[in-house]
N, C-alpha and C positions, 0 to 999 in steps of 0.2 A: 505493498499499498504505500502511495506517494501520500504526503500530506505538509500541510506548512503552518508553521507558528509565526503570528503577527505580533510584536512588540510595541504598540503604540506611545512610546514615552512621550515627555515634554519638548524635547529638544529635536529626538530623532525618531523615525519610525524604521523598526527594524525586521525584516522578513527574512525568515529560515524555511530551505523547504528541502524534506528529508524523507528518506524510504524507510519504512517499517520493515524488519526482517522477520522469520522465522521464529528465534531462539531469544522473542521479547527485548532485542538490540533496535538502533535505528544507524542509521550511514547519512550524514551531510550530504545532501547534493550543490546545494546552492544557498548563498546566502547574500545579503546586501542591504543597503542603510540608504535613508533618504533625509535631509535635513529640513524640517518643516518649521521647527522653531513655533509652536501652538502659545506660546507664552507673550510672543514679543508685545512688548508695551503695554500688556494689560495683566500679565499672568496674578498681581497681586492685587487686581480689582477685581478679580473672580469671575471671566469673560475670556472667550476666545474673540479675538477681533477679526472683521471680516478677513484680510489681507492672509494670516497665518490660516484661518478656517479653511479658506480654499487652497493653499499650499496642502493642507492633510488630505484634502478631497482629491486634490490632481495626483498626490502619493499614493491611494488607495486603487485609484482607476490604473495607475501603473502597474501596483502589484499584482491588480486582477487578471491583465496580462501574462506576468509570470507565471502565476495560477495553473491558467491556462496552456501556456507553453509547455509545461512541464506533467501537466496533466494531471493535476492534484487533485485526488478525492475530498480532501475533508481540510479545512481552514478554523485554526484555534487563533481566534485576534482577543486580546487583552489589553485596554486603554487605562491608563495609571493616573499621577496625580493631576496632570494639566486638564484633562476630561470629567473625570471625576469630583474636582472642586469649581467647574465653570457652570454658570448657570445655564448658558447652552451647548453642554456639555451631551444633553442626553437630542437635543436639536441636533450635533454633527454625528452621533451614533446612527440616527433617522437616516439622514442625508447620504451618511457613509453607506449604508445597506439599497439605500433606493439606487446612488450610480454606481456602487460597483459591486453589489451582491455580498458584499461582507459583512457579516454578522459579527458585532462588537460586544465581548462580554467587558464590563466596567469593575474593575477589583479595589477594595478597599487594599490602606497602606498594611492591616494587619497578612490578608492574604499573600501581597506583594514581597514581604519579605520571608514568607514562608516560603514561596516559588522561588524567592534569590538563593536561600536556603539549598535547597534540594538542588538548584541548576551549579550551587559552587560546589556541593559535597561530590558531584559526580566529577566535576575537572580537579580538583585538590584533593590530595593524601593527609585528612584530616587525622587527629590522633585520638586519645583521652584526654588529653590535655584543653581547655577550653580556647576557641580563637575567638577575634572580632572580626563580623565580617560588615565592609563598609561598602554600599553602592552609593553612587553620586549619579542622581537621575538630575534633570534641570528643573521639576517641580517640587521634588522630594528627595530626601536622601534616607535610607534605611540602614539600620544598625542590628546585627543580628550576632549575640552569645550563644555559641554552640560549641560542641566536639561533634566525633564522626557519628554520633546517633541521636544525639539530643538538642533541642533548641532548650537554655535555659531560660534567655530573654529576648525580647525583640521589637521594636519600635519604627514607624515611622515619621519622619519629623519633615515639616514645612520649610527645609533647608534646601532645596536643590538649587544648582547653580544659577539659572534663571533667575528663581526669584531674588537668592542674593546678589546678582550681577544688578537687577532693575531697585533692590531697596538702597545698595551700598553706593551704586555709580561711582563706581572707584578711581581714580587718576590714573592716565598712562603716562609712564608705570606708576602704579599701585606705590603710597609712599607708607614710610614705619609708622605714622600716627591714624593712618587708615586699616595697618592691619592690628593694632593694639585695638583700635574700639571695633572690629572687627573679631577678633578672639574673645573679645569683654561680650560681645552679644553671645558668640558659640557658648561660651559658660555660662551664660543664664541659660541659653533655651534649650543646653544639653544637660542641665542636671540629675535627670531620671537616668541617664546613659552612664554618667560619672557614677552615680551610687550603684546603678547595677555591675560598673566593672569592678567596684571594691569589693562587692560580693563575690562574684566570679572569677575575676582577678585571670583574665588574656594573659596569656603569654607571646602573639602575636596579633598582627594585622592582616587580614584578609580582604585585598580589594577586586571588588568584582565587576571584571569588565571596563566600559565607558572610559573616561577619565585615566584610568589604572593601565590601560591599554596603549593610551600615549605614552603614559610615564615608561613603559617597558621598550617602545618605539624611540623614544628620546632619548632613554639613557643608550639604546644601541645607535644612534645617531652620536651622540658624543662620543661615547668610550669606545665604539666599535666592537659593540658587542652584538649577542645573537636579538633579534628582535623577532617578533611574531609571524610564527609560522602557522598553518592548516592542521598539523601533527600535537603540536604541544598544546596544552592545556593549562599548565602551570608555571610560573615563572618565579624564582627567588630573586627578589631586588636587594641591592649592595645599597645597605642605606648611605653611607657615604657618597654614594653617584646620586642617589636621590636626592639628598641635600645640594647637590651642587647643583643639579639640572631644577629644582625648587628656585636656588637662590636667581640663578639665569632666567628662570620664567618671570620671576617678579621684578628683575630689574629691564624687564623688557617692553616695549611698545607694542601695541596691536602691527603696525608694519612690520616692526621685526620679527614678528613671532610667526609670521607667513611664511618666512624664511629659515624658521627650526627645523632642521631633519627631523623625520619623525613623527611631527605634529599636524594632523590632517585640518585642513581650511575648517570645517565646520565644528573645530575646536577651538580654533585660536582667542574667542573671545571670551570662553567660559572654563580655559585651562586657568588661569590666576586662580579664581576661587576656587576651585577644583584642591589645586596644592594646598593652598592657605588651609580649605578644610583639612587635607591629610594631613598636614604640618603640624595642625592644632590637637589633632588626634596624636600623634604622636607623640609629642612632646608632653600634653596632659596628661594621658595615660603610662609613659615611659615606656613605650614599647619599644624594643629594638632587635625585631624581625618584622620583615614584610614580605610576603606574598603575593602575588596575581594571580587571579582566576579568568580565564578566558570567556568561562560561562556563566550566566544570570538566569534571567527571569525566562526566558524562551525555552532552556534545558531544562530549568524546573519545571515548566508546564507539560512537557516531553515526559520528564521523568513521573509526576504526578499525576496529571491527566489521563496518562496514555498508558503508564507503566514500564516504559522503557529505560533499558540505560545502553551507555555510547558502545559501539561494537568494538 
């Protein structure tokens, strides 16, 4: 059976087409992403403006063609923060069905975090010790404290990169006083996470796809190491190298970021917010180990909704 999973994120719509194999495994056939930026200009106002609304619909119409090209039999589409929190989110779901034929299920932050965990668990070799999984989206950021078989605590926060970018309107490049203000805000907003960490004491940070994929590729471009490939699903990050590329990103202008090797164009505006988030978590939680998983919500859907594991 050929099936597809679509993750309708705030910044990006991600499509994965895969084949279900007889032994309850799956094999990826095709994947792509389209930057839609649903929250552009209005994410903190609680609705999707007309231009991003139409970008999202056009992206799904394009995906409909891929579904036809690959003879997809079943499609599972899930919408997250921007659509679930928008006053016209249901209107988007209805219009998408009408135009593309794709039925969208809107999930809450709790289910999103659960699916992210199961996606990461397929990609990362987790142990008995507790890890902190972090998924930076455009509208929300999910944190999950878990080991290889148990979720101990999870929460979705309205701290996505697009929301924070609009809220703080950082200078280009970001200034030290702005970073201090940003960190103060995070400490206030993430108090429940900080309390949970004291109880469960994670030994590492696991970054879930998205901006963390860019971290892997930027480090590869800067230090001539191995970047993302189609086979590997887990990457160990040298934190000395990470902190160097973090400083480079924070000191760069938007124009300069377009020329950073390994940084794709759709992330040049959000990457500063992303590294500020990562920096805060590493420092505040005193974590000295970081791994990156290339799997996230889409793979979690495959595991939890279809009961499949990677071939």
